[in-house]
VOGU-3710 file (C-alpha; in Angstrom, 3 decimals, decimal comma):
1> mvqpvhksha> 114,041/-68,977/250,201  115,501/-69,453/246,734  113,086/-71,363/244,513  114,488/-74,073/242,227  114,446/-73,231/238,531  112,242/-75,582/236,535  114,009/-77,270/233,636  111,673/-75,679/231,123  112,610/-72,214/232,403  116,307/-73,036/232,131
11> alrwpcrvgl> 115,756/-74,350/228,618  114,121/-71,069/227,651  116,892/-69,010/229,215  119,702/-70,482/227,053  118,143/-69,506/223,672  117,537/-66,016/225,084  121,198/-65,703/226,004  122,215/-67,018/222,591  119,925/-64,493/220,926  121,318/-61,594/222,934
21> llvaamlcag> 124,890/-62,617/222,105  124,047/-62,892/218,406  122,456/-59,441/218,389  125,500/-57,983/220,122  127,815/-59,739/217,685  125,904/-58,415/214,674  126,059/-54,896/216,050  129,783/-55,399/216,402  130,215/-56,917/212,943  132,959/-54,454/212,112
31> caaprgpmvp> 134,842/-55,042/215,341  138,127/-56,933/215,240  140,182/-58,203/218,147  143,556/-56,460/218,399  146,453/-58,648/217,313  148,975/-59,393/220,004  152,637/-60,221/219,432  152,958/-62,771/216,628  155,590/-65,469/216,239  157,834/-64,668/213,244
41> lgqgsfaqyr> 157,172/-66,663/210,075  158,636/-66,822/206,579  162,152/-68,087/207,339  164,313/-69,688/204,667  165,267/-72,763/206,691  163,903/-74,811/209,549  166,982/-74,053/211,659  166,347/-70,326/211,275  162,653/-70,811/212,023  163,399/-72,724/215,217
51> tetqdwmaqh> 166,000/-70,216/216,437  163,856/-67,155/215,760  160,805/-68,783/217,324  162,675/-69,722/220,498  164,168/-66,225/220,780  160,708/-64,715/220,334  159,232/-66,974/223,005  161,991/-66,025/225,434  160,838/-62,399/225,158  157,077/-62,995/225,425
61> rafqsdehds> 156,485/-66,178/227,435  154,802/-66,233/230,841  157,119/-68,809/232,399  155,527/-71,373/234,687  158,677/-72,609/236,397  162,213/-71,498/237,166  163,510/-73,818/234,434  163,220/-71,334/231,583  165,515/-73,211/229,203  163,518/-76,432/229,590
71> elarnapmew> 160,209/-74,649/229,054  161,485/-72,974/225,917  162,902/-76,209/224,506  159,645/-78,100/225,081  157,464/-75,400/223,551  159,738/-74,617/220,608  159,667/-76,378/217,227  161,630/-79,640/217,317  163,451/-81,845/214,849  164,490/-85,513/214,872
81> rpaqparkgv> 166,791/-86,932/212,202  166,992/-90,660/211,435  170,225/-92,630/211,605  170,477/-92,767/207,799  169,833/-89,945/205,301  166,077/-89,574/204,947  164,007/-89,791/201,782  160,775/-89,236/203,715  159,869/-86,462/206,116  156,875/-85,415/208,191
91> vlfhglgdsp> 155,774/-82,163/209,820  153,496/-82,450/212,860  151,107/-79,714/214,059  149,809/-79,549/217,632  146,304/-78,755/218,832  144,602/-75,677/220,238  146,293/-74,637/223,465  149,019/-77,263/223,148  152,680/-77,233/222,185  155,186/-79,152/220,044
101> wsfadigqal> 155,853/-81,356/223,088  152,652/-83,166/222,027  154,865/-85,146/219,634  157,871/-85,825/221,876  157,324/-89,589/221,646  155,687/-89,855/218,228  158,542/-87,817/216,739  161,137/-90,232/218,077  159,129/-93,214/216,848  158,869/-91,777/213,331
111> agqgflvrta> 162,586/-90,944/213,250  163,279/-94,559/214,217  161,221/-95,553/211,168  163,448/-93,495/208,878  161,605/-90,157/208,754  163,033/-86,694/209,087  160,566/-85,363/211,665  159,696/-81,769/212,508  157,155/-80,039/214,699  155,931/-76,466/214,398
121> llpghgtrpa> 154,431/-73,910/216,802  151,030/-72,521/215,819  150,810/-68,700/216,066  149,340/-67,637/219,392  150,980/-70,483/221,277  154,110/-70,938/223,344  153,770/-67,717/225,319  150,488/-67,007/227,168  146,810/-67,735/226,427  145,962/-64,084/225,738
131> dligvdlddw> 148,217/-64,198/222,666  145,495/-66,217/220,906  143,349/-63,079/220,869  143,485/-61,742/217,321  145,017/-64,881/215,764  143,335/-65,937/212,527  142,955/-69,355/210,886  144,945/-68,039/207,930  147,932/-67,511/210,270  147,875/-71,235/211,028
141> rrlvaqqaal> 147,399/-72,127/207,369  150,369/-69,968/206,428  152,559/-71,833/208,908  151,490/-75,223/207,510  152,256/-74,165/203,935  155,651/-72,728/204,851  156,751/-75,772/206,832  155,598/-78,198/204,137  157,612/-76,213/201,580  160,734/-76,178/203,782
151> laqevpevyl> 160,534/-79,932/204,290  160,116/-80,506/200,543  163,497/-78,806/200,030  165,166/-81,649/201,954  163,199/-84,832/201,186  161,352/-86,046/198,082  158,404/-87,485/200,050  156,509/-85,151/202,387  153,988/-86,403/204,943  151,938/-84,336/207,374
161> ggfstganla> 150,400/-85,051/210,742  148,601/-83,361/213,548  146,708/-83,573/216,800  143,145/-82,250/217,156  143,070/-78,795/215,485  146,494/-79,530/214,023  145,042/-82,624/212,361  142,407/-80,423/210,697  145,127/-78,151/209,341  147,210/-81,059/208,032
171> leyaldhpev> 144,233/-82,714/206,327  142,995/-79,489/204,746  146,434/-78,785/203,261  146,816/-82,374/202,004  143,437/-82,273/200,261  144,658/-79,267/198,272  148,167/-80,660/197,655  148,201/-84,182/196,195  151,990/-84,271/196,462  151,582/-84,915/200,211
181> aglvlfspal> 152,323/-88,646/200,466  150,251/-89,483/203,555  148,855/-88,414/206,906  148,947/-89,286/210,615  146,000/-87,723/212,473  145,605/-88,041/216,243  142,187/-87,208/217,754  141,288/-85,289/214,559  138,745/-82,642/215,534  136,757/-82,628/212,285
191> ksgvpldwiv> 133,634/-81,901/214,298  133,362/-80,893/217,930  131,249/-82,752/220,436  129,795/-79,463/221,710  126,272/-78,508/220,560  125,786/-75,026/219,081  129,520/-74,712/218,397  128,648/-72,642/215,307  127,853/-69,697/217,560  131,402/-69,381/218,930
201> pwvarvrtwl> 132,768/-67,182/216,090  129,889/-64,759/216,787  130,433/-64,854/220,537  134,129/-64,141/219,999  133,192/-60,710/218,637  131,671/-59,633/221,937  133,208/-61,843/224,612  136,978/-62,247/224,901  136,893/-65,229/227,270  134,365/-67,991/227,850
211> rqpdsaqpqq> 136,026/-68,542/231,215  137,375/-65,274/232,526  140,968/-65,679/233,777  141,269/-65,596/237,553  143,650/-66,718/240,268  141,417/-69,595/241,413  142,476/-71,855/238,527  145,809/-72,075/236,694  145,832/-70,608/233,199  148,681/-72,662/231,765
221> tplrylnvpt> 151,317/-75,260/232,605  154,932/-75,490/231,439  153,617/-77,433/228,421  150,180/-76,136/227,447  147,399/-73,623/228,002  144,580/-74,507/230,392  142,418/-71,576/229,336  141,845/-70,330/225,801  140,296/-67,048/224,578  137,013/-67,307/222,727
231> ngfaqyyrsa> 138,813/-66,415/219,516  140,924/-69,572/219,801  137,775/-71,695/219,845  136,371/-69,632/216,971  139,406/-70,323/214,787  139,232/-74,018/215,684  135,570/-74,041/214,582  136,529/-72,392/211,294  139,214/-75,052/210,703  136,735/-77,862/211,354
241> aavrekiarq> 134,009/-76,377/209,151  136,477/-75,779/206,314  137,917/-79,298/206,318  134,466/-80,919/206,584  133,324/-79,007/203,526  136,483/-79,879/201,617  136,514/-83,618/202,341  132,803/-83,838/201,506  133,713/-82,694/197,982  136,787/-84,880/197,493
251> pyarpallvl> 137,963/-88,035/199,271  141,492/-88,429/200,586  143,111/-91,155/198,490  146,600/-91,451/200,038  147,520/-93,618/203,055  146,366/-92,200/206,383  146,328/-93,261/210,021  143,592/-91,842/212,263  143,554/-92,437/216,036  140,425/-91,899/218,155
261> aqhdsvvdve> 139,250/-92,501/221,724  135,593/-93,407/222,169  135,157/-91,184/225,223  136,898/-88,133/223,777  135,085/-85,184/225,388  136,218/-82,770/222,663  135,518/-84,526/219,354  132,398/-86,006/217,760  134,178/-89,317/217,232  131,264/-91,026/215,477
271> hvlgtfetrf> 131,369/-88,312/212,813  135,108/-88,896/212,332  134,569/-92,667/212,153  131,923/-92,225/209,463  134,171/-89,828/207,556  137,031/-92,310/207,650  134,881/-95,146/206,342  133,582/-93,158/203,380  136,186/-90,494/202,560  139,599/-92,036/203,374
281> thpasrliwy> 139,684/-94,444/200,460  143,207/-95,884/200,368  143,122/-99,619/201,227  146,129/-99,283/203,558  144,533/-96,518/205,633  143,677/-97,478/209,209  141,636/-96,022/212,042  142,589/-97,049/215,586  139,601/-96,903/217,931  140,178/-97,069/221,692
291> gelpagrdaa> 136,963/-98,213/223,360  133,872/-99,978/222,055  132,531/-99,185/218,616  129,042/-97,666/218,409  126,198/-100,173/218,441  125,561/-101,745/215,064  129,081/-101,299/213,742  131,332/-104,248/213,031  135,110/-104,056/213,029  138,109/-106,254/212,597
301> mpqrestgqh> 140,053/-107,244/215,661  143,681/-106,085/215,814  144,855/-109,287/214,069  142,825/-108,194/211,024  141,571/-111,708/210,318  138,228/-110,506/208,977  137,772/-109,772/205,298  134,670/-107,625/205,803  134,257/-103,993/204,842  135,407/-102,723/208,252
311> trvlvrtdkl> 138,811/-104,433/208,364  140,513/-101,055/208,293  139,179/-100,169/211,771  141,320/-101,564/214,590  139,873/-101,752/218,089  141,464/-101,850/221,541  139,578/-101,621/224,827  140,047/-98,397/226,780  138,985/-99,821/230,135  142,082/-101,194/231,855
321> pqqrisqfsh> 141,421/-101,503/235,599  144,762/-103,207/236,214  146,375/-99,920/235,148  143,737/-97,789/236,914  142,426/-96,551/233,558  138,666/-95,972/233,358  138,688/-94,573/229,812  141,028/-93,020/227,262  141,279/-89,266/226,725  141,600/-86,779/223,882
331> mgvlfsptnp> 145,322/-86,214/224,539  146,312/-89,575/226,005  146,755/-91,241/222,602  149,927/-89,225/222,005  152,349/-90,252/224,729  154,345/-93,298/225,723  153,984/-94,611/229,294  157,695/-93,834/229,688  157,337/-90,137/228,833  159,144/-88,224/231,609
341> lygtegtqrm> 156,417/-85,597/231,925  153,161/-87,313/230,896  153,950/-91,015/231,436  153,017/-93,295/234,314  155,736/-91,731/236,462  155,500/-88,299/234,820  155,847/-85,039/236,705  152,966/-83,279/234,916  149,923/-85,000/236,418  146,783/-83,252/235,141
351> cwngqdaadq> 144,546/-82,991/238,193  142,321/-80,249/236,784  139,977/-82,761/235,192  136,415/-81,585/235,835  136,206/-82,922/239,387  135,208/-81,154/242,568  137,751/-79,169/244,571  138,266/-81,899/247,171  139,174/-84,567/244,609  141,384/-82,135/242,736
361> arcmagepvw> 143,240/-81,359/245,966  143,739/-85,065/246,676  145,132/-85,545/243,190  147,509/-82,601/243,561  148,652/-83,929/246,944  149,976/-87,011/245,160  147,392/-89,569/246,263  146,883/-92,614/244,018  144,515/-91,775/241,163  142,614/-93,379/238,326
371> ysdwgyresa> 142,785/-91,970/234,794  140,091/-90,791/232,379  139,082/-88,100/229,950  137,810/-84,717/231,147  134,748/-84,779/233,394  134,490/-88,501/234,124  133,460/-89,315/237,689  133,041/-92,540/239,610  132,207/-93,001/243,253  135,198/-93,296/245,621
381> kvharltfnp> 137,714/-92,731/242,800  139,798/-89,647/242,050  140,485/-89,262/238,325  143,372/-87,397/236,734  143,531/-86,904/232,973  144,934/-89,879/231,108  148,115/-88,516/229,551  149,735/-91,714/228,251  148,847/-94,558/225,923  149,500/-98,107/227,169
391> yfdwqaevmr> 149,248/-99,291/223,539  151,826/-96,796/222,309  154,294/-99,337/220,868  151,533/-101,229/219,026  150,148/-97,931/217,705  153,616/-96,994/216,416  153,830/-100,308/214,540  150,458/-99,685/212,877  151,701/-96,202/211,959  154,809/-97,724/210,372
401> evlaae> 152,718/-100,129/208,275  150,363/-97,401/207,058  153,118/-94,992/206,084  155,071/-97,727/204,304  152,180/-98,250/201,866  152,374/-96,905/198,344
//
């Protein structure tokens, strides 16, 4: 008979595994992951960048459907132009494992507010998860710098934005370039919610995947990766550590909008909240918080009637049973309920959400579901990932107000 493992034994086993991985990583200190095919960079115009990137993806992508043209268009860099000639522009950078489609709705909203809007594809993305093996943080930084420079050739006021890892990249660049006029940061991953995340760059030297690819679970969808090599997580960690160090030395003094969900399973949201309150100093900056603020913190209600020190934090509940929403998610803040793929009637329901196989099968069979972040469970309820934001229009109005500030 198999004997149960006492908790104290399990607790001892994890440090031993960590120690063994660290020793192996140190022995392999000179090892470097081979670089896979890399998206071309360094173009002289955004049109050339978009065309060359889409052509490159067509050669290297592991297509997930028979609609190759649609997949390419949704994963390629995008551009929205306002009705009138723009004086302001913004480049948006997606998160680890994601794609430019992350900003399909936000891009349209910003264009409607008069911005020339562009999205970019981070190196290692748009093709297959294995192409993140060998990618370096400096590859992502190079892309940000190039796209900011291209936008500056067309508009006098350049703004940046990003989701998760992309938010880290946008903020880091803006801290070094005061000419950036403002920021929009969605689920900024300044610090992960995973303990011992500092070990990942070491583990990446000796273990290519944290979850070895297999046929039992999908590896990607037409829009994003579902599995990421260890190196991808390592480069995310480097981006977070770098931007934390930088913003600790200098505050960000231009207008910024930050958007967070209390139950985000990826981000240490309390750390981001504290950073906003102390390091984002412009009076017009706002942080939207979906959920309940941590105990002991006060905040203004959305009407902003309070004159206290926390009036810049705007709160909306993330428990909406009438819409079958148990909690908001890391990615759900990005999309309108009308989005054709991720909205309430969207075709890309995310059933792989940390549930057991039976609930996942019920979700994939099209049964009615509730919505949550990764890993949330509740008796007698099947939860898919929340991929839309019922407050999207209100959030867009707050974004307009922040970015209109001087």
